[in-house]
Legacy VTK file of the C-alpha trace (Angstrom):
# vtk DataFile Version 3.0
C-alpha trace
ASCII
DATASET POLYDATA
POINTS 117 float
-68.387 44.908 78.876
-68.402 41.583 80.721
-65.309 39.482 81.137
-65.632 36.194 79.298
-63.564 33.293 80.492
-62.553 30.648 78.027
-61.038 27.300 78.781
-58.763 25.639 76.226
-59.314 21.924 75.660
-57.022 21.588 72.650
-54.822 18.826 74.025
-57.807 16.749 75.118
-59.530 17.192 71.755
-56.309 16.316 69.934
-55.989 13.080 71.938
-59.613 12.178 71.191
-59.130 12.805 67.463
-55.900 10.800 67.385
-57.579 7.900 69.183
-60.503 7.934 66.725
-58.246 8.109 63.677
-56.110 5.301 65.094
-59.178 3.068 65.496
-60.240 3.799 61.921
-56.740 2.925 60.696
-56.967 -0.374 62.600
-60.307 -1.097 60.901
-58.853 -0.251 57.483
-55.841 -2.529 58.033
-58.127 -5.385 59.102
-60.269 -4.857 56.007
-57.170 -4.930 53.773
-56.071 -8.237 55.299
-59.579 -9.719 55.024
-59.862 -8.713 51.381
-56.427 -10.105 50.459
-57.142 -13.397 52.261
-60.472 -13.704 50.480
-58.937 -13.094 47.051
-56.126 -15.578 47.727
-58.716 -18.259 48.483
-60.318 -18.235 45.043
-58.195 -19.356 42.105
-56.371 -22.669 41.877
-54.257 -21.609 38.891
-52.878 -18.125 38.433
-51.891 -15.990 35.497
-49.205 -13.283 35.462
-50.447 -9.941 36.842
-53.328 -11.654 38.698
-53.696 -12.977 42.239
-51.602 -16.090 42.873
-53.429 -19.392 42.903
-54.279 -21.121 46.141
-51.842 -23.894 46.874
-51.490 -24.875 50.506
-52.913 -21.606 51.886
-49.784 -20.655 53.814
-49.566 -17.173 52.307
-53.262 -16.549 52.963
-52.955 -17.640 56.601
-49.898 -15.460 57.175
-51.140 -12.076 56.017
-51.231 -9.691 58.948
-51.101 -6.060 59.957
-49.254 -4.187 62.656
-49.351 -0.766 64.222
-46.062 0.881 63.230
-47.002 4.167 64.946
-50.139 5.999 65.995
-50.876 7.018 62.396
-49.149 4.228 60.430
-50.297 0.651 59.838
-48.270 -1.952 57.955
-49.783 -4.890 56.125
-47.976 -7.836 54.600
-46.673 -11.287 55.261
-43.650 -12.993 56.738
-43.882 -15.765 54.118
-40.787 -15.383 51.946
-42.421 -16.388 48.679
-45.050 -13.663 49.146
-42.385 -11.208 48.002
-41.442 -13.389 45.019
-45.088 -13.537 43.977
-45.461 -9.769 44.316
-42.300 -8.827 42.427
-41.701 -11.871 40.234
-38.396 -13.627 39.649
-36.308 -14.429 36.607
-38.211 -17.745 36.459
-41.744 -16.416 37.065
-43.717 -13.355 36.131
-45.157 -11.405 39.026
-48.497 -12.065 40.674
-48.792 -8.701 42.476
-51.287 -9.661 45.157
-50.442 -6.693 47.415
-50.617 -4.138 44.607
-53.915 -5.595 43.412
-55.313 -5.473 46.950
-54.200 -1.841 47.305
-55.852 -0.893 44.030
-59.089 -2.793 44.690
-59.560 -1.572 48.271
-58.401 2.049 47.952
-61.898 3.581 47.866
-63.304 1.397 50.641
-60.302 2.007 52.907
-60.552 5.764 52.366
-64.181 5.611 53.505
-63.242 3.589 56.596
-60.423 5.969 57.521
-62.685 8.982 56.977
-65.496 7.725 59.225
-66.708 9.860 62.081
-64.607 9.546 65.187
LINES 1 118
117 0 1 2 3 4 5 6 7 8 9 10 11 12 13 14 15 16 17 18 19 20 21 22 23 24 25 26 27 28 29 30 31 32 33 34 35 36 37 38 39 40 41 42 43 44 45 46 47 48 49 50 51 52 53 54 55 56 57 58 59 60 61 62 63 64 65 66 67 68 69 70 71 72 73 74 75 76 77 78 79 80 81 82 83 84 85 86 87 88 89 90 91 92 93 94 95 96 97 98 99 100 101 102 103 104 105 106 107 108 109 110 111 112 113 114 115 116
């Protein structure tokens, strides 16, 4: 019986997989932002439970994503009224633009994240 030598490349393979998944997460986050910006560019007047209407475009211009960790991406805005639109106030019913974007992009983002690496 011949001796068979095996070499373990687990750590290298793990790094390659993590890098590929990370790139796919970046692509998914960019797609989320693009989709939200596109939807916020359409309507001039909004109804409750729909995307907010386009006013000055500040919210649309300030949607961004960041890499929170190797496997976590955050999307959102630093515009204060973006939160008020999402959750509503006692003076206004919500226009949940982030929730709508999540729901409308879920399938596409899953495909992007699951791409070959």
